[in-house]
N, C-alpha and C positions, 0 to 999 in steps of 0.2 A: 550650593556646595562648592567649596574652594578646590583648587587643583590638588592640594595636598590631601584634603579629606577624601576627595574622590579616589585618589590613588590608594589610600588606606582602606576605603570601603571595598574596592574590588580585590585588593589583596586578601582581605578577610573572607570574602566570598569564595575566592579560589581555595583558600586554606580549608574552609568548611567542606568544600566539595572533595578535596583530596582526602580528608579525614573520614567523611561519612557519605560520600556520594551525594545523591539528590535528596537524601532524607532531611526533612525539615525545610526544604526550599519551597517557597510559594511559586505558583505558576509565573507570576510576573518577574520573579527573580531569575528563573531559568531563562526566560526571554531576554531579560536584561543582560545576562552573561553572553548569550548568543549574539546579541547586537554589539556588545563590546568587542567580541572576537573579530567582527568584520569592520568595526569602526571604533578605534581606540582613542579617538581625539576628544570625545565629549562624554558627559554623563548620559546614561541611557535609561535611567529609572522612569522618568516621566513618559518617555516614548513607549517603554514596555507596558506601563500601566494603561496607556491609551489603547494599545493593541489588545490587552486582555479585556478592557471595557467594551471594545467593539466586537471582538470575536469570542468572548465569553470564557475561553479556556486555552491551555497550552496547545491541545490538539486543534482547536479552532484556528489559532494563529498559524500553526505549521501547515495546515491544509488550505489556508486562504489563498486565493489567486493573487498573482503579481499585481494585477490592476487594482484589486481591493486593498492590498497592502500599501500601494503607493498613494492611496487616498488618505492615509493616516499621517498627521503632522509629525515630521522628524524621520520619516522613512524614505530612503533613496535606494538606488540599485545596489549599493554595497551592503546595505542592511538585508535586502532580499537575498543576496548571495549567502549571508551567514545563516539565515533562517532555512532556506531551501537546501543548502548543502548538508546540514546535519540530518534533515529529513531523508535525503537521498542516501546518505551513508547508512542510516538505520535500515532503510529498505533493502539495500544491497547486503548488509550483514545478515538480516533475517533470511534472505533468499539463499545466500551461500551456506547457511547453516543446514539447509535441507538438500542441497544438490549432492547427489551420489548416496543419499540415505534411502533406506527402504521406506516406501510410502506408508505402509501399514504401521510400522513401528514409529514413524515420525509424523503421523497424521496430525497430531496436535500442533506441532511446530509449523507444519504446512498451513494449517488453518490460521495460525497466528500471523504468518507472513501474508497470506491472502487477505486477511481482515485488515492488516495495517496498510497494505497496498491499495485496497479497493473501497474501504468503508466510507471515505470522505469524498469520493469522486461524484461529480454532479452529472456525469454522462456514463452510459453503460459501456463496459469494456468486456471483451471476450478473450479468455486466456486458455492455453493448452498446457497441461503438465504431461511431458513425455516420459515414459518409463521403459526400461529395458526388460529383458526376460526374467530378471530377478526382482522386478518391481522397484528397482532403484531409480531415483529421479535423475533424468539426463538433463532436462532444461525446463524452465517455466517461461513461456513466451506469450506476449499479447499479440493477437492477430487482428482484431477488429475493435473499433470504437464508434460509438454512436448508438442510435436506436437499433436494437437487434431484432431482425426479422429473419425468417427462413430464406428470404431472397437476398439479405445483406450478408449472411454468414456463408461464405463460399466453400463448398466441400473441397474444391480443388486446392485451395490454400491450406486447408487442414491436411490433406493428403500429401501435399508438397512438403510441409513441415515434418510430417511423420517419416517420409522417405529420407529427408536430409539428416534427421537425427537418428535414423535407423532404429526407430522405436518399435517395441513389441506391443505396447498398449498405451492408452492415453486416458486422461481425466479432463473433462470439460469444466470450465469455470467462468462464471460471469457475475456481475454485481447488479443489484437493484437499488438505484439511488433513492427510490421512494421509501426504503426502509422495510418494505414488505418482503419477507423471505420466501413466500409461497410461489411455486412454479406457475407460470401462466400457460395458457394453451399454446402460445407461440413458443415458449421455452420447450415444451414437450414436443412440438413439431420440429424444432431445430435439432433436438436430441435424437429423435427418430431418424431424421435425414442424415445426420453424421454417423450414427450407428450403422445404417445401411451402407453408407459410403465406405466406412472402415472395414466392413465385412468383405468387401470386394478385394481387399489386399491382406486379409487375414490378420487384422489388427483389432484388438478388443477395446471397447470403451468401458472402463471400469465404473465410472460415476460421472455425474454432473453436479457440481457444487455451486450453490447460489450464495453470495455474500450480500447481506443487507445490514448496514451499520455494524454492530457487534454481534449480529446473529448470522447463522448460516443454515442452509437446508441441503441435504443430500438426496439425490434422486433414488439411490439405492435404499437408503433408510425409509424413504416414502413409498417404496415398492413400485417406483416408476421405471426402473431398469431391471 
């Protein structure tokens, strides 16, 4: 593709997006534009197609590790910046949508944020949603990462976060990289441990939510709290 035709190609793609958003765009075309934003010197179509071939989808590309991305021909640090930056912006946007909102009224938006944030991780992560006395969300904070056991999730760190945020209640959240949303015995043990710890400072644990891929489980809905 000549320089002139390449310029026209990307001008047309930008025009399509301005007029209709991402409607009609294939996954590789979205990736192509993201790569072009971070490296405008060359055509990105073949690189975008290689990424989709390797990682199967737009979501797969955006959630791939830096090391795996660098194994793809045509990908360098500047390309990774373009791909990861938009992912981080989307994550912050979804999070800011729910801060200061009432958890009950905004629960679908909260689940959307948690799913986006956690579904593609290959390690377990443990988050706390801090709520004030009106059930408004004060903050969503990750406290731990790695294999979660009752010995690895420290009550004192949870209590410390509650006191710093002046929270009246909390919601526990973690992910299952296996894709199985069912609570394990260890999950139940962790939950009981933290409920008991929070009782000592008159703070309520409203729920424990498990994110597994695009699915989630609520301890309250399962009758476990």
